[in-house]
C-alpha atoms as one frame of an Amber mdcrd trajectory, in Angstrom:
protein
 -11.061  -3.254  35.726 -13.531  -0.384  35.670 -16.639  -1.017  33.631 -17.337
   2.470  32.313 -14.951   2.790  29.369 -14.628   6.427  28.444 -16.569   7.484
  31.533 -19.724   8.094  29.509 -22.347   5.840  31.163 -24.955   7.012  33.636
 -24.649   5.706  37.241 -27.590   3.309  36.861 -25.837   1.655  33.869 -22.507
   1.051  35.590 -21.176  -2.239  36.970 -19.699  -1.620  40.425 -18.115  -5.018
  41.129 -14.543  -3.682  40.748 -15.167  -1.112  43.486 -16.613  -3.765  45.805
 -13.101  -5.199  46.155 -11.652  -1.962  47.561 -11.780  -1.917  51.352 -11.154
   1.839  51.351 -14.560   2.335  49.702 -16.539  -0.102  51.877 -18.420   2.790
  53.499 -20.195   3.626  50.212 -23.721   2.359  49.697 -24.655   0.825  46.303
 -25.921   4.084  44.788 -22.860   6.045  45.932 -20.606   3.336  44.459 -22.476
   3.546  41.151 -22.047   7.334  41.046 -18.309   6.973  41.720 -17.937   4.159
  39.172 -19.700   6.283  36.543 -16.901   8.833  36.915 -14.129   6.253  36.563
 -12.167   5.385  33.454 -10.025   2.274  33.225  -6.349   2.743  32.485  -3.793
  -0.037  32.266  -0.078   0.420  32.713   2.855  -1.738  31.701   5.355  -3.011
  34.259   7.719  -0.210  35.329   5.612   2.447  33.577   5.255   5.728  35.459
   1.648   6.336  36.478   2.148   9.821  37.892   5.092  11.923  38.952   5.827
  14.229  41.839   4.630  17.712  40.880   1.910  16.522  38.471  -1.419  18.356
  38.850  -3.740  16.698  41.383  -6.544  16.293  38.854  -7.376  12.621  39.344
  -7.526   9.774  41.837  -6.258   6.271  41.129  -7.487   2.927  42.450  -5.183
  -0.050  41.960  -7.444  -2.992  41.171  -4.713  -5.501  40.319  -0.959  -5.591
  40.475   1.482  -3.525  42.502   2.758   0.033  42.499   5.921   1.503  43.936
   5.885   4.988  45.429   9.150   6.862  45.028  10.131  10.267  46.402  12.860
  12.285  44.750  15.522  13.942  46.833  18.678  15.833  46.028  20.788  12.848
  47.100  18.901   9.856  45.766  15.586   8.244  45.051  13.780   7.163  48.225
  11.401   4.179  48.089   8.408   4.610  50.398
């Protein structure tokens, strides 16, 4: 869960604990993590809900804090699970 609902808090006001759990962001120092967290907005998705689709604009980045995601690639013959 991100702790900046709406993305409208300043970095110094943001809780960064959710980002601490992400190994991919371990290189960030505390201030860098706060700046990143201040830009984040929490979104929750139901089971089997599409989060993004192939061809969507690359205008965001997603961090999965809990649960699982499946990555699927369309092809002319079938749907390929990656």
